[in-house]
Biopython code that builds the backbone (N, CA, C, O; Angstrom):
import numpy as np
from Bio.PDB.StructureBuilder import StructureBuilder

atoms = [
    (1, "MET", "N", (-12.096, 61.222, -17.779)),
    (1, "MET", "CA", (-13.382, 62.096, -19.297)),
    (1, "MET", "C", (-14.198, 61.776, -17.589)),
    (1, "MET", "O", (-14.177, 60.733, -16.935)),
    (2, "GLU", "N", (-14.883, 63.151, -17.248)),
    (2, "GLU", "CA", (-15.877, 63.694, -16.465)),
    (2, "GLU", "C", (-17.511, 63.460, -17.029)),
    (2, "GLU", "O", (-17.865, 63.757, -18.170)),
    (3, "PHE", "N", (-18.203, 63.005, -16.228)),
    (3, "PHE", "CA", (-19.371, 62.750, -16.992)),
    (3, "PHE", "C", (-20.444, 62.935, -15.721)),
    (3, "PHE", "O", (-20.310, 62.447, -14.599)),
    (4, "GLN", "N", (-21.886, 64.032, -16.348)),
    (4, "GLN", "CA", (-22.380, 64.613, -14.782)),
    (4, "GLN", "C", (-23.629, 64.295, -15.655)),
    (4, "GLN", "O", (-24.099, 64.782, -16.683)),
    (5, "LEU", "N", (-23.994, 63.208, -14.766)),
    (5, "LEU", "CA", (-25.894, 63.125, -15.405)),
    (5, "LEU", "C", (-27.155, 64.546, -15.072)),
    (5, "LEU", "O", (-27.202, 65.468, -14.257)),
    (6, "LYS", "N", (-27.763, 64.218, -15.846)),
    (6, "LYS", "CA", (-28.860, 65.255, -15.863)),
    (6, "LYS", "C", (-30.402, 64.899, -14.477)),
    (6, "LYS", "O", (-31.068, 65.534, -13.660)),
    (7, "SER", "N", (-30.280, 63.647, -14.942)),
    (7, "SER", "CA", (-31.814, 62.965, -13.720)),
    (7, "SER", "C", (-30.249, 62.113, -13.088)),
    (7, "SER", "O", (-29.061, 61.889, -13.325)),
    (8, "SER", "N", (-32.043, 61.769, -11.576)),
    (8, "SER", "CA", (-31.315, 60.576, -11.334)),
    (8, "SER", "C", (-32.128, 59.069, -11.236)),
    (8, "SER", "O", (-31.723, 58.037, -10.699)),
    (9, "GLU", "N", (-33.426, 59.319, -11.951)),
    (9, "GLU", "CA", (-34.750, 58.532, -12.360)),
    (9, "GLU", "C", (-33.810, 57.174, -12.699)),
    (9, "GLU", "O", (-32.794, 57.479, -13.324)),
    (10, "ARG", "N", (-33.925, 55.964, -12.457)),
    (10, "ARG", "CA", (-33.399, 54.865, -13.182)),
    (10, "ARG", "C", (-32.924, 54.809, -13.912)),
    (10, "ARG", "O", (-31.739, 54.491, -14.009)),
    (11, "LYS", "N", (-34.485, 55.421, -15.647)),
    (11, "LYS", "CA", (-34.541, 54.471, -16.185)),
    (11, "LYS", "C", (-33.983, 55.970, -17.555)),
    (11, "LYS", "O", (-33.353, 55.778, -18.595)),
    (12, "ALA", "N", (-34.531, 57.396, -16.988)),
    (12, "ALA", "CA", (-34.068, 58.179, -16.919)),
    (12, "ALA", "C", (-32.258, 58.418, -17.500)),
    (12, "ALA", "O", (-31.809, 58.900, -18.540)),
    (13, "VAL", "N", (-31.518, 57.769, -16.158)),
    (13, "VAL", "CA", (-29.487, 57.443, -16.353)),
    (13, "VAL", "C", (-29.060, 56.816, -17.144)),
    (13, "VAL", "O", (-28.272, 57.269, -17.974)),
    (14, "PHE", "N", (-29.577, 55.202, -17.114)),
    (14, "PHE", "CA", (-29.471, 53.867, -18.816)),
    (14, "PHE", "C", (-29.791, 55.129, -19.365)),
    (14, "PHE", "O", (-29.154, 56.142, -19.076)),
    (15, "GLU", "N", (-31.010, 55.109, -20.354)),
    (15, "GLU", "CA", (-31.324, 56.641, -21.446)),
    (15, "GLU", "C", (-30.107, 57.718, -21.370)),
    (15, "GLU", "O", (-29.851, 57.883, -22.563)),
    (16, "GLU", "N", (-29.302, 58.462, -20.703)),
    (16, "GLU", "CA", (-28.634, 59.003, -21.222)),
    (16, "GLU", "C", (-27.241, 58.785, -21.459)),
    (16, "GLU", "O", (-26.555, 59.357, -22.307)),
    (17, "ILE", "N", (-26.567, 57.173, -19.946)),
    (17, "ILE", "CA", (-25.033, 57.102, -20.780)),
    (17, "ILE", "C", (-24.994, 56.706, -21.800)),
    (17, "ILE", "O", (-24.040, 56.884, -22.558)),
    (18, "GLY", "N", (-26.403, 55.833, -22.178)),
    (18, "GLY", "CA", (-26.682, 55.302, -24.022)),
    (18, "GLY", "C", (-25.979, 56.833, -24.430)),
    (18, "GLY", "O", (-24.888, 57.394, -24.538)),
    (19, "LYS", "N", (-27.618, 57.087, -24.583)),
    (19, "LYS", "CA", (-27.029, 59.062, -26.431)),
    (19, "LYS", "C", (-25.287, 59.227, -26.139)),
    (19, "LYS", "O", (-24.528, 59.617, -27.027)),
    (20, "TYR", "N", (-24.648, 58.724, -24.237)),
    (20, "TYR", "CA", (-23.105, 59.852, -24.097)),
    (20, "TYR", "C", (-22.484, 58.460, -25.187)),
    (20, "TYR", "O", (-21.542, 58.599, -25.967)),
    (21, "LEU", "N", (-23.098, 57.447, -25.035)),
    (21, "LEU", "CA", (-22.233, 56.514, -25.540)),
    (21, "LEU", "C", (-22.354, 56.502, -26.909)),
    (21, "LEU", "O", (-21.388, 56.453, -27.671)),
    (22, "ASP", "N", (-23.281, 56.535, -27.183)),
    (22, "ASP", "CA", (-24.065, 57.297, -28.553)),
    (22, "ASP", "C", (-22.871, 57.825, -29.532)),
    (22, "ASP", "O", (-22.373, 57.369, -30.561)),
    (23, "GLY", "N", (-22.513, 59.623, -28.324)),
    (23, "GLY", "CA", (-21.835, 60.112, -28.721)),
    (23, "GLY", "C", (-20.548, 59.956, -28.906)),
    (23, "GLY", "O", (-20.035, 60.665, -29.772)),
    (24, "LEU", "N", (-19.757, 59.077, -28.216)),
    (24, "LEU", "CA", (-18.807, 59.076, -28.580)),
    (24, "LEU", "C", (-18.522, 57.596, -29.789)),
    (24, "LEU", "O", (-17.486, 56.940, -29.681)),
    (25, "ASN", "N", (-19.447, 57.293, -30.733)),
    (25, "ASN", "CA", (-19.380, 56.258, -31.639)),
    (25, "ASN", "C", (-18.622, 54.890, -30.643)),
    (25, "ASN", "O", (-17.525, 54.344, -30.758)),
    (26, "LEU", "N", (-19.441, 54.729, -29.940)),
    (26, "LEU", "CA", (-19.070, 53.323, -28.685)),
    (26, "LEU", "C", (-20.239, 53.177, -29.137)),
    (26, "LEU", "O", (-21.227, 53.890, -28.964)),
    (27, "LYS", "N", (-20.006, 51.393, -30.252)),
    (27, "LYS", "CA", (-21.441, 50.330, -29.964)),
    (27, "LYS", "C", (-21.511, 49.430, -29.494)),
    (27, "LYS", "O", (-21.257, 48.253, -29.747)),
    (28, "VAL", "N", (-22.078, 50.261, -28.344)),
    (28, "VAL", "CA", (-23.316, 48.808, -27.298)),
    (28, "VAL", "C", (-23.372, 47.397, -28.275)),
    (28, "VAL", "O", (-23.364, 47.342, -29.504)),
    (29, "VAL", "N", (-23.420, 46.485, -27.461)),
    (29, "VAL", "CA", (-23.572, 45.636, -27.950)),
    (29, "VAL", "C", (-24.984, 44.738, -27.146)),
    (29, "VAL", "O", (-26.000, 44.233, -27.625)),
    (30, "SER", "N", (-24.326, 44.872, -25.366)),
    (30, "SER", "CA", (-25.207, 44.580, -25.178)),
    (30, "SER", "C", (-25.462, 45.171, -24.183)),
    (30, "SER", "O", (-24.451, 45.743, -23.776)),
    (31, "ASN", "N", (-26.777, 45.422, -23.227)),
    (31, "ASN", "CA", (-26.741, 45.944, -22.054)),
    (31, "ASN", "C", (-27.771, 44.946, -20.742)),
    (31, "ASN", "O", (-27.902, 43.843, -21.272)),
    (32, "ASP", "N", (-28.051, 44.933, -20.202)),
    (32, "ASP", "CA", (-28.645, 44.372, -18.462)),
    (32, "ASP", "C", (-28.808, 45.743, -17.280)),
    (32, "ASP", "O", (-27.990, 46.186, -16.473)),
    (33, "PHE", "N", (-30.390, 46.203, -17.626)),
    (33, "PHE", "CA", (-30.363, 47.053, -16.395)),
    (33, "PHE", "C", (-30.876, 46.440, -15.131)),
    (33, "PHE", "O", (-31.122, 47.265, -14.251)),
    (34, "THR", "N", (-31.031, 45.551, -14.920)),
    (34, "THR", "CA", (-31.888, 44.820, -14.167)),
    (34, "THR", "C", (-31.211, 44.447, -13.187)),
    (34, "THR", "O", (-31.963, 43.998, -12.322)),
    (35, "ARG", "N", (-29.916, 44.404, -12.830)),
    (35, "ARG", "CA", (-29.305, 44.138, -11.317)),
    (35, "ARG", "C", (-30.039, 44.693, -9.697)),
    (35, "ARG", "O", (-31.008, 45.445, -9.586)),
    (36, "PRO", "N", (-29.505, 44.269, -8.938)),
    (36, "PRO", "CA", (-30.489, 44.888, -7.581)),
    (36, "PRO", "C", (-28.919, 45.967, -7.561)),
    (36, "PRO", "O", (-29.082, 46.805, -6.674)),
    (37, "TRP", "N", (-27.637, 46.145, -8.205)),
    (37, "TRP", "CA", (-27.045, 47.380, -8.113)),
    (37, "TRP", "C", (-27.296, 48.517, -8.796)),
    (37, "TRP", "O", (-26.883, 49.604, -8.391)),
    (38, "GLY", "N", (-28.113, 48.357, -10.077)),
    (38, "GLY", "CA", (-28.211, 48.871, -10.884)),
    (38, "GLY", "C", (-27.951, 48.039, -12.485)),
    (38, "GLY", "O", (-28.850, 47.333, -12.941)),
    (39, "GLY", "N", (-26.445, 48.254, -13.338)),
    (39, "GLY", "CA", (-26.531, 47.333, -14.981)),
    (39, "GLY", "C", (-25.256, 47.883, -15.482)),
    (39, "GLY", "O", (-24.335, 48.371, -14.827)),
    (40, "PHE", "N", (-25.373, 47.703, -16.889)),
    (40, "PHE", "CA", (-24.419, 47.645, -17.804)),
    (40, "PHE", "C", (-24.698, 47.892, -18.525)),
    (40, "PHE", "O", (-25.915, 47.742, -18.635)),
    (41, "PHE", "N", (-23.838, 48.625, -20.002)),
    (41, "PHE", "CA", (-23.324, 48.650, -20.711)),
    (41, "PHE", "C", (-21.885, 47.488, -20.994)),
    (41, "PHE", "O", (-20.834, 47.434, -20.355)),
    (42, "VAL", "N", (-22.223, 46.849, -21.898)),
    (42, "VAL", "CA", (-20.725, 45.637, -22.567)),
    (42, "VAL", "C", (-21.112, 46.752, -24.417)),
    (42, "VAL", "O", (-22.000, 46.929, -25.252)),
    (43, "ILE", "N", (-19.252, 47.300, -23.982)),
    (43, "ILE", "CA", (-19.161, 47.822, -26.309)),
    (43, "ILE", "C", (-18.780, 46.723, -26.642)),
    (43, "ILE", "O", (-18.675, 45.647, -26.055)),
    (44, "ASP", "N", (-18.484, 47.227, -28.095)),
    (44, "ASP", "CA", (-17.641, 45.973, -28.920)),
    (44, "ASP", "C", (-16.637, 45.824, -28.941)),
    (44, "ASP", "O", (-15.786, 46.609, -29.359)),
    (45, "GLU", "N", (-16.438, 44.444, -28.352)),
    (45, "GLU", "CA", (-15.145, 44.420, -28.666)),
    (45, "GLU", "C", (-13.641, 44.647, -29.668)),
    (45, "GLU", "O", (-12.571, 44.208, -29.248)),
    (46, "SER", "N", (-13.740, 45.401, -31.052)),
    (46, "SER", "CA", (-13.725, 45.533, -31.766)),
    (46, "SER", "C", (-12.694, 47.239, -31.271)),
    (46, "SER", "O", (-11.593, 47.694, -31.582)),
    (47, "GLN", "N", (-13.673, 47.621, -30.511)),
    (47, "GLN", "CA", (-13.547, 49.148, -30.646)),
    (47, "GLN", "C", (-12.773, 49.514, -28.500)),
    (47, "GLN", "O", (-12.735, 50.471, -27.726)),
    (48, "ALA", "N", (-12.304, 47.923, -28.492)),
    (48, "ALA", "CA", (-11.192, 48.270, -27.215)),
    (48, "ALA", "C", (-10.475, 49.406, -27.125)),
    (48, "ALA", "O", (-10.410, 50.382, -26.377)),
    (49, "LYS", "N", (-10.037, 49.064, -27.946)),
    (49, "LYS", "CA", (-8.630, 50.370, -28.282)),
    (49, "LYS", "C", (-9.658, 51.741, -28.278)),
    (49, "LYS", "O", (-8.835, 52.629, -28.056)),
    (50, "GLN", "N", (-10.366, 52.103, -28.341)),
    (50, "GLN", "CA", (-11.178, 53.515, -28.840)),
    (50, "GLN", "C", (-11.263, 53.399, -26.843)),
    (50, "GLN", "O", (-10.516, 54.007, -26.076)),
    (51, "PHE", "N", (-12.255, 52.560, -26.498)),
    (51, "PHE", "CA", (-12.671, 52.451, -24.842)),
    (51, "PHE", "C", (-11.577, 52.927, -24.818)),
    (51, "PHE", "O", (-11.286, 53.949, -25.440)),
    (52, "ALA", "N", (-10.591, 52.124, -23.929)),
    (52, "ALA", "CA", (-9.685, 52.714, -23.039)),
    (52, "ALA", "C", (-8.833, 53.433, -23.618)),
    (52, "ALA", "O", (-8.057, 53.819, -22.743)),
    (53, "GLU", "N", (-8.343, 54.096, -25.256)),
    (53, "GLU", "CA", (-7.919, 55.296, -25.519)),
    (53, "GLU", "C", (-9.255, 56.752, -24.241)),
    (53, "GLU", "O", (-8.807, 57.642, -23.517)),
    (54, "LEU", "N", (-10.671, 56.436, -24.443)),
    (54, "LEU", "CA", (-11.370, 57.297, -23.930)),
    (54, "LEU", "C", (-11.354, 57.220, -22.185)),
    (54, "LEU", "O", (-11.513, 58.343, -21.707)),
    (55, "PHE", "N", (-11.254, 56.537, -21.534)),
    (55, "PHE", "CA", (-11.295, 55.444, -21.129)),
    (55, "PHE", "C", (-10.439, 56.292, -19.912)),
    (55, "PHE", "O", (-10.685, 57.195, -19.112)),
    (56, "PHE", "N", (-8.619, 54.936, -20.490)),
    (56, "PHE", "CA", (-7.794, 54.627, -19.761)),
    (56, "PHE", "C", (-6.828, 55.034, -20.690)),
    (56, "PHE", "O", (-6.212, 54.250, -21.412)),
    (57, "PRO", "N", (-6.612, 56.906, -20.676)),
    (57, "PRO", "CA", (-5.143, 57.179, -20.908)),
    (57, "PRO", "C", (-4.040, 56.599, -20.338)),
    (57, "PRO", "O", (-3.747, 56.196, -19.212)),
    (58, "GLY", "N", (-3.301, 56.683, -21.809)),
    (58, "GLY", "CA", (-2.073, 55.791, -20.624)),
    (58, "GLY", "C", (-1.460, 54.893, -19.996)),
    (58, "GLY", "O", (-0.330, 54.755, -19.528)),
    (59, "VAL", "N", (-2.969, 53.928, -20.100)),
    (59, "VAL", "CA", (-2.847, 52.927, -19.679)),
    (59, "VAL", "C", (-2.443, 51.676, -21.231)),
    (59, "VAL", "O", (-2.993, 51.786, -22.327)),
    (60, "ASP", "N", (-1.313, 50.517, -20.856)),
    (60, "ASP", "CA", (-0.500, 50.100, -21.614)),
    (60, "ASP", "C", (-1.713, 48.508, -21.869)),
    (60, "ASP", "O", (-1.982, 47.653, -21.025)),
    (61, "LEU", "N", (-2.027, 48.568, -22.784)),
    (61, "LEU", "CA", (-3.701, 47.309, -22.811)),
    (61, "LEU", "C", (-3.385, 46.345, -23.378)),
    (61, "LEU", "O", (-4.281, 45.703, -23.926)),
    (62, "SER", "N", (-1.674, 45.765, -23.486)),
    (62, "SER", "CA", (-1.419, 43.963, -23.078)),
    (62, "SER", "C", (-1.120, 43.706, -21.898)),
    (62, "SER", "O", (-0.765, 42.575, -21.564)),
    (63, "SER", "N", (-1.177, 44.339, -21.371)),
    (63, "SER", "CA", (-0.931, 44.059, -20.029)),
    (63, "SER", "C", (-2.450, 43.159, -19.225)),
    (63, "SER", "O", (-2.615, 42.339, -18.323)),
    (64, "LEU", "N", (-3.476, 44.065, -20.390)),
    (64, "LEU", "CA", (-4.739, 43.410, -19.648)),
    (64, "LEU", "C", (-4.933, 42.235, -20.459)),
    (64, "LEU", "O", (-5.553, 41.210, -20.177)),
    (65, "ARG", "N", (-4.549, 42.422, -21.103)),
    (65, "ARG", "CA", (-4.857, 41.162, -22.290)),
    (65, "ARG", "C", (-4.728, 39.511, -21.349)),
    (65, "ARG", "O", (-4.574, 38.633, -22.198)),
    (66, "ILE", "N", (-4.744, 39.035, -20.231)),
    (66, "ILE", "CA", (-4.692, 37.679, -19.740)),
    (66, "ILE", "C", (-5.428, 37.134, -20.849)),
    (66, "ILE", "O", (-4.676, 36.766, -21.751)),
    (67, "SER", "N", (-6.847, 36.934, -21.116)),
    (67, "SER", "CA", (-7.477, 36.078, -22.031)),
    (67, "SER", "C", (-6.800, 36.284, -23.440)),
    (67, "SER", "O", (-6.777, 35.432, -24.328)),
    (68, "GLY", "N", (-6.455, 37.079, -23.482)),
    (68, "GLY", "CA", (-6.376, 37.303, -25.060)),
    (68, "GLY", "C", (-7.105, 38.641, -26.146)),
    (68, "GLY", "O", (-6.836, 38.980, -27.298)),
    (69, "LYS", "N", (-8.151, 39.167, -25.102)),
    (69, "LYS", "CA", (-9.798, 39.694, -25.400)),
    (69, "LYS", "C", (-9.330, 40.543, -24.669)),
    (69, "LYS", "O", (-8.325, 40.319, -23.994)),
    (70, "LEU", "N", (-10.250, 42.199, -24.655)),
    (70, "LEU", "CA", (-10.808, 42.693, -23.593)),
    (70, "LEU", "C", (-12.549, 42.828, -23.685)),
    (70, "LEU", "O", (-13.459, 43.251, -24.398)),
    (71, "SER", "N", (-12.380, 42.424, -22.940)),
    (71, "SER", "CA", (-14.511, 42.789, -22.628)),
    (71, "SER", "C", (-14.976, 44.400, -22.518)),
    (71, "SER", "O", (-16.032, 44.723, -21.975)),
    (72, "PRO", "N", (-14.106, 45.296, -23.067)),
    (72, "PRO", "CA", (-14.793, 46.538, -22.030)),
    (72, "PRO", "C", (-16.593, 46.905, -21.916)),
    (72, "PRO", "O", (-17.352, 46.771, -22.876)),
    (73, "LYS", "N", (-16.981, 47.332, -20.681)),
    (73, "LYS", "CA", (-17.673, 47.544, -20.374)),
    (73, "LYS", "C", (-18.170, 48.863, -19.268)),
    (73, "LYS", "O", (-17.417, 49.092, -18.321)),
    (74, "ILE", "N", (-19.469, 49.721, -19.430)),
    (74, "ILE", "CA", (-19.706, 50.678, -18.285)),
    (74, "ILE", "C", (-20.355, 50.504, -17.629)),
    (74, "ILE", "O", (-21.446, 50.189, -18.105)),
    (75, "LEU", "N", (-20.283, 50.545, -16.249)),
    (75, "LEU", "CA", (-21.160, 49.414, -14.918)),
    (75, "LEU", "C", (-22.332, 50.747, -14.598)),
    (75, "LEU", "O", (-22.247, 51.940, -14.891)),
    (76, "VAL", "N", (-22.832, 50.395, -14.269)),
    (76, "VAL", "CA", (-23.939, 51.515, -13.753)),
    (76, "VAL", "C", (-24.108, 51.410, -12.252)),
    (76, "VAL", "O", (-24.665, 50.370, -11.902)),
    (77, "VAL", "N", (-23.695, 52.395, -11.100)),
    (77, "VAL", "CA", (-23.858, 51.277, -9.635)),
    (77, "VAL", "C", (-24.839, 52.807, -9.447)),
    (77, "VAL", "O", (-24.134, 53.814, -9.493)),
    (78, "GLU", "N", (-25.933, 52.997, -9.301)),
    (78, "GLU", "CA", (-26.952, 53.384, -7.937)),
    (78, "GLU", "C", (-26.553, 53.641, -6.990)),
    (78, "GLU", "O", (-25.870, 52.762, -6.465)),
    (79, "PRO", "N", (-26.776, 55.310, -6.017)),
    (79, "PRO", "CA", (-26.187, 55.589, -5.206)),
    (79, "PRO", "C", (-26.920, 54.553, -3.907)),
    (79, "PRO", "O", (-28.119, 54.272, -3.917)),
    (80, "LYS", "N", (-25.866, 54.028, -2.733)),
    (80, "LYS", "CA", (-25.568, 53.406, -1.770)),
    (80, "LYS", "C", (-26.346, 52.051, -2.117)),
    (80, "LYS", "O", (-27.127, 51.541, -1.313)),
    (81, "LYS", "N", (-26.094, 51.549, -3.277)),
    (81, "LYS", "CA", (-25.553, 50.143, -3.983)),
    (81, "LYS", "C", (-24.053, 49.710, -3.817)),
    (81, "LYS", "O", (-23.057, 50.431, -3.758)),
    (82, "ARG", "N", (-24.157, 48.306, -3.754)),
    (82, "ARG", "CA", (-22.827, 47.745, -3.318)),
    (82, "ARG", "C", (-22.767, 46.604, -4.297)),
    (82, "ARG", "O", (-23.687, 45.833, -4.569)),
    (83, "LEU", "N", (-21.250, 46.615, -4.902)),
    (83, "LEU", "CA", (-20.351, 45.680, -5.752)),
    (83, "LEU", "C", (-20.355, 44.166, -5.107)),
    (83, "LEU", "O", (-19.895, 44.483, -4.010)),
    (84, "SER", "N", (-20.486, 43.216, -5.044)),
    (84, "SER", "CA", (-18.799, 42.392, -4.533)),
    (84, "SER", "C", (-17.923, 42.164, -5.411)),
    (84, "SER", "O", (-18.270, 41.617, -6.457)),
    (85, "TRP", "N", (-16.786, 42.473, -5.228)),
    (85, "TRP", "CA", (-15.651, 42.239, -5.985)),
    (85, "TRP", "C", (-15.228, 40.802, -5.993)),
    (85, "TRP", "O", (-15.409, 40.124, -4.982)),
    (86, "GLN", "N", (-14.829, 40.433, -6.768)),
    (86, "GLN", "CA", (-14.387, 38.989, -7.153)),
    (86, "GLN", "C", (-13.305, 39.299, -7.923)),
    (86, "GLN", "O", (-13.243, 40.155, -8.806)),
    (87, "TYR", "N", (-11.962, 38.125, -7.315)),
    (87, "TYR", "CA", (-10.938, 37.826, -8.406)),
    (87, "TYR", "C", (-11.179, 37.212, -9.391)),
    (87, "TYR", "O", (-11.950, 36.266, -9.227)),
    (88, "HIS", "N", (-10.623, 37.471, -10.883)),
    (88, "HIS", "CA", (-11.036, 36.316, -11.771)),
    (88, "HIS", "C", (-8.865, 35.605, -12.407)),
    (88, "HIS", "O", (-8.042, 36.405, -12.852)),
    (89, "PHE", "N", (-8.707, 34.803, -12.310)),
    (89, "PHE", "CA", (-7.104, 34.519, -12.753)),
    (89, "PHE", "C", (-7.595, 34.833, -14.577)),
    (89, "PHE", "O", (-6.939, 35.497, -15.380)),
    (90, "ARG", "N", (-8.863, 34.152, -14.829)),
    (90, "ARG", "CA", (-8.728, 34.146, -16.663)),
    (90, "ARG", "C", (-8.334, 36.020, -17.177)),
    (90, "ARG", "O", (-7.705, 36.254, -18.208)),
    (91, "ARG", "N", (-8.770, 36.985, -16.378)),
    (91, "ARG", "CA", (-8.837, 37.753, -17.109)),
    (91, "ARG", "C", (-8.305, 39.280, -15.562)),
    (91, "ARG", "O", (-8.304, 39.282, -14.331)),
    (92, "ALA", "N", (-7.969, 40.247, -16.600)),
    (92, "ALA", "CA", (-7.367, 41.342, -15.657)),
    (92, "ALA", "C", (-8.093, 42.799, -15.725)),
    (92, "ALA", "O", (-7.758, 43.639, -16.561)),
    (93, "GLU", "N", (-9.316, 43.059, -14.579)),
    (93, "GLU", "CA", (-9.759, 44.379, -14.814)),
    (93, "GLU", "C", (-9.553, 45.731, -14.261)),
    (93, "GLU", "O", (-8.974, 45.718, -13.174)),
    (94, "ILE", "N", (-9.804, 46.649, -14.621)),
    (94, "ILE", "CA", (-9.536, 48.159, -13.923)),
    (94, "ILE", "C", (-10.773, 48.622, -13.916)),
    (94, "ILE", "O", (-11.665, 48.170, -14.634)),
    (95, "TRP", "N", (-10.932, 49.729, -12.951)),
    (95, "TRP", "CA", (-11.917, 49.688, -13.317)),
    (95, "TRP", "C", (-11.891, 51.768, -13.264)),
    (95, "TRP", "O", (-10.819, 52.119, -12.773)),
    (96, "ARG", "N", (-12.838, 53.062, -13.666)),
    (96, "ARG", "CA", (-12.301, 54.080, -13.189)),
    (96, "ARG", "C", (-14.087, 54.846, -12.995)),
    (96, "ARG", "O", (-15.057, 54.710, -13.741)),
    (97, "ALA", "N", (-13.997, 55.381, -12.119)),
    (97, "ALA", "CA", (-15.234, 55.925, -11.541)),
    (97, "ALA", "C", (-14.881, 57.522, -12.757)),
    (97, "ALA", "O", (-13.856, 58.130, -13.064)),
    (98, "VAL", "N", (-16.428, 57.667, -13.145)),
    (98, "VAL", "CA", (-16.570, 59.034, -13.892)),
    (98, "VAL", "C", (-17.366, 59.920, -13.737)),
    (98, "VAL", "O", (-17.370, 60.953, -14.407)),
    (99, "SER", "N", (-18.593, 59.505, -12.336)),
    (99, "SER", "CA", (-19.335, 60.569, -12.104)),
    (99, "SER", "C", (-19.665, 59.744, -10.493)),
    (99, "SER", "O", (-19.911, 58.575, -10.194)),
    (100, "GLY", "N", (-19.605, 60.281, -10.160)),
    (100, "GLY", "CA", (-19.600, 60.556, -8.608)),
    (100, "GLY", "C", (-19.242, 59.602, -7.712)),
    (100, "GLY", "O", (-18.785, 58.567, -8.197)),
    (101, "LYS", "N", (-19.347, 59.695, -6.299)),
    (101, "LYS", "CA", (-18.373, 59.236, -5.050)),
    (101, "LYS", "C", (-18.070, 58.241, -5.820)),
    (101, "LYS", "O", (-18.319, 58.267, -7.025)),
    (102, "VAL", "N", (-17.413, 57.096, -5.145)),
    (102, "VAL", "CA", (-17.132, 55.822, -4.978)),
    (102, "VAL", "C", (-15.821, 55.525, -3.598)),
    (102, "VAL", "O", (-14.656, 55.861, -3.387)),
    (103, "GLY", "N", (-17.145, 54.504, -2.756)),
    (103, "GLY", "CA", (-16.104, 54.196, -2.444)),
    (103, "GLY", "C", (-15.567, 52.476, -2.041)),
    (103, "GLY", "O", (-16.697, 51.987, -2.078)),
    (104, "VAL", "N", (-15.027, 51.767, -1.837)),
    (104, "VAL", "CA", (-14.005, 50.598, -1.754)),
    (104, "VAL", "C", (-13.909, 50.278, -0.019)),
    (104, "VAL", "O", (-13.352, 50.875, 0.902)),
    (105, "VAL", "N", (-14.605, 49.239, -0.082)),
    (105, "VAL", "CA", (-13.788, 48.168, 0.959)),
    (105, "VAL", "C", (-13.093, 46.751, 0.563)),
    (105, "VAL", "O", (-13.505, 46.131, -0.417)),
    (106, "THR", "N", (-12.058, 46.278, 1.337)),
    (106, "THR", "CA", (-11.447, 45.084, 0.977)),
    (106, "THR", "C", (-11.736, 44.871, 2.597)),
    (106, "THR", "O", (-11.405, 43.823, 3.151)),
]
sb = StructureBuilder()
sb.init_structure("model")
sb.init_model(0)
sb.init_chain("A")
sb.init_seg("    ")
for serial, (resi, resn, name, xyz) in enumerate(atoms, 1):
    if name == "N":
        sb.init_residue(resn, " ", resi, " ")
    sb.init_atom(name, np.array(xyz, "f"), 0.0, 1.0, " ", f" {name:<3s}", serial, name[0])
structure = sb.get_structure()
């Protein structure tokens, strides 16, 4: 699933992504757009299966249920910004870029 942004202005980007998620019938239960690297949308856990089918088709969800639940999120990372990756023993994570280029450094 590819997603092309129409704007590069921070506020407009978050509004555009919010409308996109709404159009997919995904319920955003919280968000935070104040992170130095961008922000995120948290999707209702009851829609984890729908979220996975849209963004991670073919992935076995049972392999990701380390703590018994899934917490679907959409991260929005601004160009030239960085995230620090942290390993979690209590949860599994899978990531997928749906727009733009991403670099990973280990």
